[in-house]
BADREN-118366 format. One line per 8 residues: number of its first residue (from 1); for each residue x, y, z of C-alpha. Coordinates in nm, 4 decimals, decimal comma. Layout:
BEGIN
NUM> X Y Z ~ ...
END
This chain:
BEGIN
1> 2,2968 -2,1540 -2,7380 ~ 2,3129 -1,7853 -2,8232 ~ 2,1683 -1,5318 -2,5806 ~ 1,9220 -1,2741 -2,7091 ~ 1,9340 -0,9074 -2,6121 ~ 1,6314 -0,9589 -2,3865 ~ 1,8156 -1,2374 -2,2055 ~ 2,0924 -0,9995 -2,1011
9> 1,8298 -0,7597 -1,9671 ~ 1,6654 -1,0368 -1,7680 ~ 2,0002 -1,1425 -1,6224 ~ 2,0805 -0,7830 -1,5244 ~ 1,7401 -0,7364 -1,3595 ~ 1,7797 -1,0657 -1,1719 ~ 2,1253 -0,9600 -1,0460 ~ 1,9929 -0,6237 -0,9258
17> 1,7001 -0,7921 -0,7524 ~ 1,9362 -1,0334 -0,5758 ~ 2,1331 -0,7359 -0,4427 ~ 1,8105 -0,5724 -0,3208 ~ 1,6949 -0,8990 -0,1596 ~ 2,0299 -0,9400 0,0173 ~ 2,0270 -0,5821 0,1437 ~ 1,6635 -0,6132 0,2565
25> 1,7425 -0,9285 0,4524 ~ 2,0069 -0,7370 0,6459 ~ 1,7565 -0,4727 0,7610 ~ 1,6881 -0,4645 1,1320 ~ 1,3079 -0,4498 1,1476 ~ 1,0660 -0,6892 0,9793 ~ 0,8346 -0,4067 0,8740 ~ 1,1119 -0,2333 0,6835
33> 1,2108 -0,5521 0,4968 ~ 0,8614 -0,6526 0,3887 ~ 0,8109 -0,4164 0,0940 ~ 1,1557 -0,4516 -0,0701 ~ 1,1534 -0,8282 -0,0224 ~ 0,8064 -0,8650 -0,1686 ~ 0,8612 -0,6531 -0,4782 ~ 1,2170 -0,7627 -0,5506
41> 1,1207 -1,1297 -0,5131 ~ 0,8267 -1,0816 -0,7468 ~ 1,0399 -0,9015 -1,0055 ~ 1,3097 -1,1700 -0,9731 ~ 1,0563 -1,4467 -1,0397 ~ 0,9099 -1,2613 -1,3394 ~ 1,2582 -1,1991 -1,4845 ~ 1,3460 -1,5658 -1,4328
49> 1,0259 -1,6651 -1,6142 ~ 1,1144 -1,4323 -1,9020 ~ 1,4651 -1,5767 -1,9189 ~ 1,3248 -1,9291 -1,9172 ~ 1,0887 -1,8340 -2,2022 ~ 1,3819 -1,6972 -2,4021 ~ 1,5770 -2,0180 -2,3544 ~ 1,2860 -2,2475 -2,4291
57> 1,1757 -2,0823 -2,7557 ~ 1,3738 -2,1214 -3,0704 ~ 1,4822 -1,8010 -3,2356 ~ 1,4808 -1,7696 -3,6123 ~ 1,8234 -1,7338 -3,7668 ~ 1,8654 -1,4133 -3,9625 ~ 2,0987 -1,4065 -4,2569 ~ 2,1007 -1,0407 -4,3493
65> 2,0810 -0,7107 -4,1681 ~ 1,7833 -0,6055 -4,3791 ~ 1,5819 -0,9009 -4,2517 ~ 1,6533 -0,7934 -3,8936 ~ 1,5021 -0,4502 -3,9607 ~ 1,1968 -0,6040 -4,1235 ~ 1,1505 -0,8344 -3,8247 ~ 1,1705 -0,5353 -3,5891
73> 0,9001 -0,3513 -3,7833 ~ 0,6789 -0,6601 -3,7848 ~ 0,6921 -0,6856 -3,4079 ~ 0,5743 -0,3261 -3,3694 ~ 0,8848 -0,2002 -3,1893 ~ 0,9270 0,1642 -3,2842 ~ 1,0694 0,4756 -3,1281 ~ 0,7235 0,6304 -3,1292
81> 0,5903 0,3375 -2,9257 ~ 0,8621 0,3810 -2,6644 ~ 0,8029 0,7555 -2,6454 ~ 0,4304 0,7003 -2,6022 ~ 0,4899 0,4617 -2,3125 ~ 0,7367 0,7023 -2,1506 ~ 0,4836 0,9842 -2,1867 ~ 0,2262 0,7743 -1,9968
89> 0,4785 0,6936 -1,7222 ~ 0,5960 1,0548 -1,6831 ~ 0,2359 1,1753 -1,6887 ~ 0,1448 0,9278 -1,4164 ~ 0,4368 1,0423 -1,1979 ~ 0,3407 1,4068 -1,2474 ~ -0,0205 1,3271 -1,1606 ~ 0,0939 1,1532 -0,8414
97> 0,3106 1,4519 -0,7505 ~ 0,0398 1,7095 -0,8186 ~ -0,2837 1,5239 -0,7340 ~ -0,1750 1,2423 -0,5024 ~ -0,1937 0,8664 -0,5382 ~ -0,5664 0,8096 -0,5095 ~ -0,6729 1,0757 -0,7604 ~ -0,3829 0,9966 -0,9957
105> -0,4645 0,6260 -1,0036 ~ -0,8283 0,6958 -1,0809 ~ -0,7419 0,9466 -1,3551 ~ -0,4627 0,7334 -1,5048 ~ -0,6645 0,4127 -1,5230 ~ -0,9604 0,5974 -1,6725 ~ -0,7481 0,7794 -1,9327 ~ -0,5424 0,4732 -2,0237
113> -0,8382 0,2411 -2,0660 ~ -1,0388 0,5035 -2,2542 ~ -0,7445 0,5690 -2,4892 ~ -0,7608 0,2048 -2,5932 ~ -1,1192 0,2367 -2,7133 ~ -1,3105 0,0899 -2,4199 ~ -1,6587 0,2206 -2,3461 ~ -1,7061 0,4904 -2,0823
121> -1,9062 0,2607 -1,8584 ~ -1,6393 -0,0087 -1,8512 ~ -1,3568 0,2464 -1,8152 ~ -1,5304 0,4158 -1,5204 ~ -1,6010 0,0786 -1,3605 ~ -1,2385 -0,0374 -1,3818 ~ -1,1103 0,3003 -1,2706 ~ -1,3363 0,2983 -0,9669
129> -1,2574 -0,0625 -0,8763 ~ -0,8823 -0,0116 -0,9097 ~ -0,8890 0,3040 -0,7004 ~ -1,1078 0,1412 -0,4355 ~ -0,8768 -0,1613 -0,4226 ~ -0,5617 0,0495 -0,3797 ~ -0,7300 0,2694 -0,1183 ~ -0,8670 -0,0283 0,0765
137> -0,5414 -0,2226 0,0755 ~ -0,2997 0,0588 0,1543 ~ -0,4995 0,3129 0,3524 ~ -0,7270 0,0764 0,5439 ~ -0,5600 -0,2648 0,5718 ~ -0,1942 -0,1626 0,5893 ~ -0,2452 0,1805 0,7519 ~ -0,0151 0,3451 0,4986
145> -0,0868 0,7107 0,4387 ~ -0,0620 0,7608 0,0644 ~ 0,0829 1,0854 -0,0651 ~ -0,1952 1,3437 -0,1016 ~ -0,0350 1,5586 -0,3697 ~ 0,0539 1,9259 -0,3900 ~ -0,2934 2,0494 -0,4808 ~ -0,4787 1,8559 -0,2125
153> -0,2208 1,9533 0,0495 ~ -0,2454 2,3155 -0,0599 ~ -0,6267 2,3094 -0,0490 ~ -0,6470 2,1639 0,3019
END
């Protein structure tokens, strides 16, 4: 069985998550271990599921390099696609830094959903629900003070 490029990525992510899980288990207080254990365990399980999917599906054998390039174009993997995704991620981080988590989540979800052609009503609904969910879970239930952002800190 030949490993795909994605399989190596999954194995690397699983190894990193095991290191994070081991280091989180050695932390002294239960409250400090909860977040890294939760997220690293979740990522580990998702990477394991991706690795299992790679092993369980048969890959087509390619005979020429030209076919490999055509297959890449068929799947929609382009440099422009990667740059677009990175622009969204960097924009979201900048919005968190400048506006804070609550405002950035609302703005990001609204902009992202609207950019994919969803109606304003549905985009506003999902943006509001997502923001309310994050606020309720972190600020109210877990008593975590989310970062307010430079502008909101400056204004208050």
